[in-house]
C-alpha positions as CSV (number, residue, x, y, z in Angstrom):
1,M,0.0,0.0,0.0
2,S,1.5,3.4,-1.0
3,G,0.4,6.9,-0.5
4,A,-2.0,8.2,2.1
5,V,-3.8,5.6,4.1
6,L,-6.5,7.8,5.6
7,A,-8.4,10.7,4.2
8,W,-10.1,13.2,6.5
9,T,-12.1,16.4,6.8
10,A,-12.8,18.5,9.9
11,A,-15.1,21.3,11.0
12,S,-14.3,23.3,14.1
13,H,-17.0,25.9,14.2
14,V,-19.7,23.5,15.4
15,W,-22.2,24.9,18.0
16,Q,-24.0,23.0,20.7
17,Q,-27.6,22.5,19.4
18,G,-26.8,24.7,16.4
19,C,-26.6,27.9,18.5
20,G,-24.9,27.5,21.9
21,H,-21.4,28.9,21.4
22,S,-19.2,31.7,22.6
23,Y,-16.3,33.6,20.8
24,L,-13.8,35.8,22.4
25,V,-13.2,39.0,20.3
26,D,-10.7,41.8,21.1
27,R,-13.2,44.5,20.1
28,E,-15.7,46.7,21.6
29,P,-19.4,45.7,21.1
30,S,-20.0,48.6,18.6
31,R,-17.3,47.1,16.2
32,V,-18.6,43.6,16.3
33,P,-21.4,42.6,13.8
34,P,-24.5,40.5,14.8
35,P,-24.0,36.8,15.3
36,P,-24.0,34.8,12.1
37,V,-25.8,31.6,11.5
38,E,-23.6,28.5,12.2
39,Q,-22.7,27.8,8.6
40,D,-21.3,31.3,8.3
41,A,-19.4,31.2,11.5
42,P,-15.9,30.5,10.0
43,G,-16.0,33.6,8.0
44,W,-17.4,35.7,10.7
45,A,-14.8,34.5,13.3
46,S,-11.9,35.0,10.9
47,A,-13.0,38.5,10.2
48,Q,-13.3,39.4,13.9
49,G,-10.1,37.6,14.8
50,A,-12.2,35.6,17.2
51,V,-11.1,32.6,19.4
52,H,-13.4,29.8,20.6
53,G,-14.4,30.7,24.2
54,G,-14.3,27.9,26.7
55,E,-15.1,25.1,24.3
56,T,-14.3,24.0,20.7
57,V,-16.4,21.3,19.1
58,V,-14.6,19.5,16.3
59,E,-16.4,17.1,13.9
60,A,-14.0,15.1,11.8
61,T,-14.7,12.4,9.2
62,V,-12.1,9.8,8.6
63,R,-12.2,7.2,5.9
64,A,-9.9,4.9,4.1
65,A,-8.0,6.6,1.2
66,G,-7.8,3.4,-0.8
67,A,-9.4,0.0,-1.2
68,E,-8.0,-1.6,1.9
69,P,-9.8,-1.2,5.1
70,V,-8.1,0.7,8.0
71,V,-8.6,0.2,11.7
72,V,-8.7,3.3,13.8
73,E,-7.0,2.1,17.0
74,D,-7.2,5.2,19.2
75,V,-7.7,9.0,19.3
76,Y,-5.5,11.4,21.3
77,V,-5.5,15.1,22.0
78,R,-2.1,16.9,21.9
79,V,-1.9,20.2,23.6
80,T,1.1,21.9,22.0
81,D,1.0,25.3,23.9
82,R,-0.8,26.8,26.9
83,R,-0.9,30.4,27.8
84,A,-2.9,32.5,30.3
85,P,-6.5,32.8,29.2
86,L,-7.5,35.7,27.1
87,G,-9.0,38.7,28.8
88,W,-11.2,39.6,25.8
89,P,-14.9,40.1,25.9
90,A,-17.0,37.0,25.2
91,Y,-19.8,37.2,22.6
92,A,-22.5,34.6,22.9
93,M,-24.0,33.4,19.6
94,S,-27.4,33.1,21.3
95,N,-29.2,34.4,24.4
96,G,-30.4,30.8,24.9
97,C,-31.4,27.9,22.8
98,G,-32.7,24.5,23.3
99,G,-32.6,21.2,21.6
100,A,-33.4,17.6,22.7
101,L,-30.6,16.2,20.6
102,T,-27.4,15.6,22.5
103,P,-24.9,14.0,20.0
104,A,-22.5,11.2,21.2
105,A,-19.1,12.6,21.5
106,F,-15.5,12.3,22.9
107,T,-15.1,14.9,25.6
108,V,-11.7,16.3,26.7
109,D,-10.6,18.6,29.4
110,L,-7.8,20.7,28.1
111,D,-6.9,21.9,31.5
112,A,-5.7,18.4,32.6
113,A,-2.1,17.6,32.8
114,R,-2.6,14.8,30.2
115,P,-5.9,15.5,28.4
116,V,-7.6,12.2,27.4
117,P,-10.7,12.0,25.1
118,R,-13.4,10.0,26.8
119,P,-16.5,8.6,25.0
120,R,-19.8,10.0,26.1
121,D,-23.2,8.6,24.9
122,G,-25.8,11.0,23.6
123,Y,-29.5,10.8,23.2
124,D,-32.2,11.7,20.6
125,G,-35.0,13.5,22.4
126,E,-35.3,14.2,26.1
127,G,-35.2,10.9,27.9
128,G,-35.4,9.3,24.5
129,T,-33.3,7.0,22.2
130,P,-29.7,6.6,23.4
131,L,-27.0,7.5,20.9
132,P,-24.0,5.4,21.8
133,A,-20.5,6.9,21.5
134,T,-18.1,5.4,19.1
135,R,-16.0,2.7,20.8
136,L,-12.5,2.1,19.4
137,P,-10.9,0.3,17.6
138,Y,-13.1,1.0,14.7
139,Q,-12.6,-0.2,11.0
140,V,-13.2,2.3,8.3
141,T,-13.3,1.8,4.5
142,A,-13.6,4.3,1.6
143,D,-17.5,3.9,1.8
144,E,-17.9,3.5,5.6
145,P,-16.1,6.3,7.4
146,L,-15.8,7.1,11.1
147,V,-17.3,10.4,12.3
148,L,-15.7,11.8,15.4
149,R,-17.1,14.6,17.5
150,V,-14.7,15.9,20.0
151,E,-15.8,18.5,22.5
152,A,-12.7,20.1,24.1
153,G,-13.0,22.6,27.0
154,T,-10.8,24.8,29.1
155,E,-11.3,27.4,31.8
156,R,-7.7,28.1,32.9
157,Y,-5.7,28.4,29.7
158,D,-5.5,29.7,26.1
159,C,-4.7,26.3,24.4
160,D,-3.3,25.3,21.0
161,W,-4.1,21.6,20.3
162,H,-4.8,19.0,17.7
163,L,-6.0,15.5,17.3
164,E,-4.0,12.4,16.5
165,V,-5.6,9.3,15.1
166,R,-3.6,6.0,15.6
167,W,-4.3,3.5,12.8
168,S,-3.3,0.1,11.5
169,S,-3.8,-1.6,8.0
170,G,-2.3,-4.9,7.0
171,G,1.4,-4.7,8.2
172,R,1.4,-0.9,8.4
173,S,0.6,1.4,11.2
174,G,0.9,5.1,11.8
175,T,-0.5,8.3,13.2
176,L,-2.7,10.8,11.5
177,R,-2.8,14.4,12.5
178,I,-6.2,16.3,12.4
179,D,-6.0,20.0,12.7
180,D,-7.5,23.3,11.5
181,G,-6.2,23.5,7.9
182,G,-2.6,23.0,8.9
183,E,-2.8,25.2,12.1
184,P,-3.7,24.0,15.6
185,F,-7.2,24.3,17.0
186,R,-7.3,27.2,19.6
187,T,-9.6,27.3,22.6
188,S,-9.3,29.9,25.4
189,G,-10.9,30.3,28.9
190,G,-12.9,33.4,29.2
191,G,-10.3,35.5,31.1
192,E,-11.7,38.6,32.7
193,G,-13.5,40.2,29.8
194,E,-17.1,41.3,29.7
195,A,-19.8,38.8,28.4
196,Y,-22.3,40.0,25.8
197,G,-25.4,38.6,24.1
198,Y,-27.1,40.0,21.1
199,D,-30.6,41.8,21.5
200,W,-32.4,40.9,18.3
201,T,-35.4,43.1,19.4
202,D,-33.5,46.4,19.7
203,G,-30.3,45.5,17.9
204,G,-26.9,45.6,19.4
205,W,-24.8,43.6,22.0
206,R,-25.9,43.8,25.7
207,T,-24.0,42.7,28.8
208,G,-25.0,39.4,30.5
209,G,-25.4,37.3,27.4
């Protein structure tokens, strides 16, 4: 087998229930535009120089790059840098939203000395159908991918981090890095900045969001 063994894509601007997210932005409210819808978040965040506040949710899809099946043995989180949390204002993408769907995920505490992703079951509907978290090892093919949802949170640091997927296929093995387009994912605790929510009735950001 030659060339890449696994192919992957990843999205890092994923919000809880499609609206529950916070960004840290080093700007006054008058210079911050209204919250975008989730699908427009990457462009909005890039234009504001925003950093994920408190939590980053990454959804990655991993599949075999060729005809041979590949076994995903394990998933790791590598924190490559920790700094003091940003003291920027926090801008909530919603003043409150609900949703009965809680997706299954791997959760990880970036504040831990050795952050370890831990599987967490989800559920579809309040008290409804369980959504079991993926248990590893897991075999993927070109047509049957593995979808990983990783919810990484921090309160005490401004963290740079990425995922590593350990794989094996036939007599080969290796580690795949999953990151944010060649750069690490970045998540920061809220620091000491003000918290804002958007008032859609009157327009404009208000404290206490």
